[in-house]
Structures are given as C-alpha cells and as structure tokens.
C-alpha positions as CSV (number, residue, x, y, z in Angstrom):
1,X,84.8,121.1,89.9
2,X,86.3,124.5,88.0
3,X,89.3,124.7,85.5
4,X,91.8,127.0,87.5
5,X,95.0,128.8,87.1
6,X,97.1,126.2,89.2
7,X,95.5,123.6,86.1
8,X,97.3,125.7,83.7
9,X,100.4,125.5,85.8
10,X,100.5,121.7,86.4
11,X,99.6,121.5,82.6
12,X,102.8,122.7,81.8
13,X,105.1,119.7,83.9
14,X,103.0,117.6,81.4
15,X,105.5,115.8,78.9
16,X,103.3,116.1,75.6
17,X,101.5,112.1,75.0
18,X,99.5,109.7,76.9
19,X,101.5,107.5,79.7
20,X,101.1,106.3,82.5
21,X,102.1,107.1,86.0
22,X,105.7,105.6,87.1
23,X,105.5,102.7,89.2
24,X,109.3,104.6,90.1
25,X,106.4,107.6,91.5
26,X,104.5,105.4,93.4
27,X,105.1,107.2,96.9
28,X,103.7,110.6,95.3
29,X,99.8,108.9,94.9
30,X,100.5,106.8,98.2
31,X,100.8,110.2,100.9
32,X,99.1,111.9,104.1
33,X,98.0,114.9,101.2
34,X,96.4,112.9,99.4
35,X,94.5,111.0,101.6
36,X,93.5,114.3,103.2
37,X,92.2,115.7,99.8
38,X,90.2,113.0,98.3
39,X,89.5,110.8,101.2
40,X,89.8,107.3,100.0
41,X,87.0,106.6,102.3
42,X,84.5,108.7,101.4
43,X,84.6,108.0,97.8
44,X,84.0,104.0,98.2
45,X,80.9,104.2,101.0
46,X,79.6,106.5,98.2
47,X,79.6,103.4,96.1
48,X,77.1,101.8,98.6
49,X,78.7,98.4,97.6
50,X,76.5,95.8,99.7
51,X,79.4,93.3,99.4
52,X,78.5,90.6,96.5
53,X,79.6,93.0,94.0
54,X,82.9,91.8,91.5
55,X,85.0,95.2,91.3
56,X,87.3,96.0,88.3
57,X,89.6,98.4,89.4
58,X,91.8,99.9,86.2
59,X,94.3,101.4,87.0
60,X,94.7,101.3,90.4
61,X,98.2,101.9,90.8
62,X,99.8,101.1,94.7
63,X,96.4,100.6,96.2
64,X,95.3,103.9,96.9
65,X,91.7,103.1,96.9
66,X,92.2,99.6,97.1
67,X,92.3,97.9,100.4
68,X,89.3,100.1,100.5
69,X,87.2,98.5,97.9
70,X,88.5,95.4,99.5
71,X,87.9,96.2,102.9
72,X,83.7,96.2,102.2
73,X,83.6,93.2,99.8
74,X,82.6,90.2,101.7
75,X,81.0,87.8,99.1
76,X,81.8,89.2,96.4
77,X,85.6,89.3,94.0
78,X,88.0,92.7,93.2
79,X,89.9,92.4,90.3
80,X,92.5,95.3,89.7
81,X,94.4,95.7,86.1
82,X,97.1,97.6,85.2
83,X,99.4,98.3,82.7
84,X,102.2,98.3,85.1
85,X,103.1,95.0,86.8
86,X,105.1,96.4,89.5
87,X,102.5,99.0,90.4
88,X,99.8,95.6,90.6
89,X,103.2,94.7,92.9
90,X,102.5,97.4,94.4
91,X,99.0,97.0,94.9
92,X,99.6,93.5,96.3
93,X,102.0,93.8,98.9
94,X,99.4,97.0,100.2
95,X,96.4,94.6,100.2
96,X,98.6,91.9,101.5
97,X,99.5,93.7,104.5
98,X,95.7,94.2,105.3
99,X,94.5,91.3,104.8
100,X,93.2,90.5,102.0
101,X,94.9,87.9,99.4
102,X,91.8,87.3,97.7
103,X,92.8,89.1,95.1
104,X,92.6,88.9,91.3
105,X,95.8,90.5,89.2
106,X,95.6,91.2,85.7
107,X,98.1,93.0,83.0
108,X,97.1,94.9,80.4
109,X,96.7,97.8,78.2
110,X,92.9,98.9,79.0
111,X,93.5,101.1,75.4
112,X,94.0,97.7,73.5
113,X,90.7,96.5,75.1
114,X,90.1,94.5,78.3
115,X,90.2,90.8,78.5
116,X,88.1,89.9,80.8
117,X,84.7,88.0,80.2
118,X,81.4,89.3,79.1
119,X,79.5,90.3,81.4
120,X,80.7,89.6,84.7
121,X,81.8,92.5,86.7
122,X,79.0,95.1,88.6
123,X,81.1,97.6,89.4
124,X,84.2,99.0,87.0
125,X,86.3,101.6,89.1
126,X,89.2,104.1,87.1
127,X,90.6,107.4,90.0
128,X,93.6,109.4,87.4
129,X,93.1,106.8,85.3
130,X,91.4,107.5,81.5
131,X,92.6,110.3,81.1
132,X,96.3,108.0,80.9
133,X,94.9,105.7,78.1
134,X,95.6,105.9,74.6
135,X,92.4,104.8,72.8
136,X,89.7,105.9,75.5
137,X,87.0,104.9,73.6
138,X,88.3,101.6,72.5
139,X,88.7,101.4,76.6
140,X,85.0,102.3,78.0
141,X,83.3,100.2,75.0
142,X,85.2,97.0,77.2
143,X,84.6,98.3,80.6
144,X,80.9,98.2,78.2
145,X,81.1,94.8,77.4
146,X,82.7,93.1,80.6
147,X,79.7,94.7,83.3
148,X,76.4,93.1,83.0
149,X,73.4,95.6,82.2
150,X,72.4,98.1,85.2
151,X,76.6,97.7,86.5
152,X,78.1,100.7,87.7
153,X,80.7,103.0,86.1
154,X,83.2,105.2,88.1
155,X,85.6,107.8,87.6
156,X,86.9,110.3,90.9
157,X,89.1,112.6,88.6
158,X,90.5,115.6,90.6
159,X,93.5,118.4,90.8
160,X,96.8,118.5,90.9
161,X,96.0,115.5,88.2
162,X,96.7,117.0,84.5
163,X,95.6,114.4,82.6
164,X,91.9,114.8,84.8
165,X,88.9,114.8,82.6
166,X,85.6,116.7,83.2
167,X,82.2,116.1,84.4
168,X,81.2,117.3,80.4
169,X,83.7,115.3,79.1
170,X,83.3,111.9,80.9
171,X,79.8,112.3,79.4
172,X,81.2,113.0,76.2
173,X,83.7,109.9,76.1
174,X,80.7,107.3,77.6
175,X,76.9,108.4,76.5
176,X,78.0,107.7,73.3
177,X,79.2,104.0,74.3
178,X,75.9,103.1,76.3
179,X,75.7,104.3,79.7
180,X,73.8,107.4,81.5
181,X,75.4,109.7,84.2
182,X,73.6,108.8,88.1
183,X,75.1,111.0,89.7
184,X,78.5,113.7,90.2
185,X,79.9,114.3,93.6
186,X,83.2,115.1,94.8
187,X,84.8,118.0,96.5
188,X,86.5,120.9,96.0
189,X,89.8,118.7,95.3
190,X,87.9,116.5,93.0
191,X,84.9,114.5,91.0
192,X,83.4,112.0,91.6
193,X,81.0,110.9,88.6
194,X,78.7,107.4,88.2
195,X,77.3,106.4,85.4
196,X,75.3,103.0,85.0
197,X,75.3,100.9,81.9
198,X,72.1,100.7,79.8
199,X,70.8,97.2,78.8
200,X,72.2,96.0,75.1
201,X,69.5,97.0,72.7
202,X,68.1,93.4,71.3
C-alpha cells in the first residue's frame, strides 16, 4: 500500500515516541467504518486455519479480530497478549459475548520478550501493533522462539495507523530473524503480510 499525503497528515497528529494505543480510546478501534475498511472476517479467513492451531494474537486491543479467530478454532486454542490489562478485559468481554470462554490472556510488553514456552504456537497474529513496540527486533526474536518451525507470522498494517510499517520494512525486520515471506495481500486500505518460520539450523 503506497504512502500518500494523508499518511503525512496522520503522522503529524502522533506524539513522538512509541506507546500503545490508549485503552480509553478503544471504542475508536471497534467501529463500523474500520470494520468496513479492514474486513476482519476476510482477513482471518485468509489465514486458512484448519481449527487445530494454537494462535497467539499480540496486541488484540478490544478484540477486533479475536472473535473471528476464536470462531475458527475447534480443537485449537487462542492466546491474547497485551501490555494493557484493560485492553485484555475489553477483549475478554467481547469474546465472552460471542460465547468464547476458553481463551488464555497474558499481560506483558512484547518488546521485553514474550514469556511463553518455546515452539508452542502455530500462528502469531499482529494487527496494527508492531509499530508501537519499543524494541521490535526483540519482539520478533521472541515470536521466532515460541513459533514452531514452519509456523505462520501475520501482520496487518493499514491506514490510518500512523505507526504502520510497509511491506519492505516488515521484510527488513523479520527476514533476518529466521522468517521467509509467504504472501502479501489486502486492499486499498491495508496490507496483510504473511511469513513462515524457518527451521533453526542445527
């Protein structure tokens, strides 16, 4: 997705520095306009989950994509990881409202490392998150550790997020950490960029 003059305008509204989207403004993330632009059902459908996966969603916010992921997991499991407990509470409420109660919630800063077991997830999903992480490389290294070999790493980056990363920026960030680009898709408003985790050399 190309950068436009609108991006420059949006970026001017952003304070200097990286910080999470405030939980008090979560309602702005969960609105009909964003759903129309981002099409969460189509994004999660494109992951081609077979229902058995262990999925880690980092920075789920109020659960904008979480219900769609949970809906597709039959024998698998969904784990949400966020630096703000308040955001996890909002996501928990949305999931419970959809009838999804068997979800795990973890509080932590992805830039400080993700304290979850090695090789324990099949999919890591980040939507409008990585640009807010202070130490992006540490975050990606942690994801590489907790994903099994061949696991899927998915980024959703789109307008009007002033912290979003372009496809080449994502490649520069993750390919040096043992991932290979699988596909790029999306629409005029967003990119969905998928990578695969490579086996660790022995």
